[in-house]
N, C-alpha and C positions, 0 to 999 in steps of 0.2 A: 250179195245179192247184187249185178252192174245191173245199171238202168239207164234207157242211154231213149236220145229222143226218137216218141212213131211209140215207143213201148207202149202198153197199157196194164194198168197196175188198181188192186182191190183198192178203196183207202176207204176214210168214214169221209165224205165228203161234204163239206160242211151249208148250211142254208146261203144266204144271201144277208138274212139276218143275226147269221153264228147262233142262235138260241138252238138249233140243232146240229146232230148230224146225220149220215144216211149211210148206209154199209152202198157203196157205188165204184162201179168203173170210173176209172179216167187219165184220163192220157201226158204223159211224160209229154211237153214241150221242151225241156230244159234242162241239166246236169250243173248246179251252180256247185261253185269250189265248196269244197266241208259236204258236208251232207241234208244238204236242199235235195227240193226238183222246183218246178217250176209247175204246175201239172193247169189241165183245164177240166170240164167235166162234160163225161159219155153218156148218155140216158137212149127212153127210149118214149121218148114220149117227149113227138113236139111241139114247142115254144110258136114259131110261125114268126120269126126273126130270122128271116133271112138274108140277111144281110152278113151274121155271128152262125149261121143257121153252114154245119156241111153235111150232108147225106153220107150213113159210115156201113153197106155192107155189108156182111160178118161175113163172104167169103171177097172179101180186101183181106182179111187179119188169116193170122196164124196162132194156132189157139183154141183155147176155152174160153171163143164172142161167141156165144151163143145166141145174139136176136138182134138186127137188122138193128140200127143204134145213132145218132142225130151227137157232134162234136159243133157243141156253143162256146166259139174262141171267147165268147164277151163272158164268161164266164174259166175267169184263171184266179190260182189263190196257189202260197206256197208251202211245202211239207215235209219236215223229220223224215228221215227215211228209217227211221223206227216206226215212224206211224204211218206205211205203206206194207197191206198187208201179205200182201207178194204180187209179182207178175201173173196178167193173165192169158199177153197174149202181143200180138204188135201190128201196126199196120202193111202186111204187104206188098200192096198198090199206092206204084208209083206217080199218080193221078192223082191222089186221093194226096196225098204225100206236098204235093207240091201248091193243092185248091187247100190247105191250111197252111204253109207259109206263104199264101199266097192277103188269103180270109186276117192269117193273124200282126197284119202290116197296115188293116185296117183301126189297131188296137190299140197297136206297138210306138 
């Protein structure tokens, strides 16, 4: 499976306290040399932290994206390729891609 920036994948997303995981979509924000990817959280639940929040309408994506969601660029983690269940879509909207790149600069 080839993955690139702006792909949406299904993974066991770790809770921030690392005690549990939950199967959910995540956004690929970078592929690293070797077998690891940097991902960030996609969720339907709004946290209300606008500084890190990006609205992701389902029609801005190509693939099996069922709900309007939010990307949170402050919820970033690295995951090995073997822990990614599958690719479920990709962000196709250029404006959304620009917003993601701009907001990622706030934390990197």
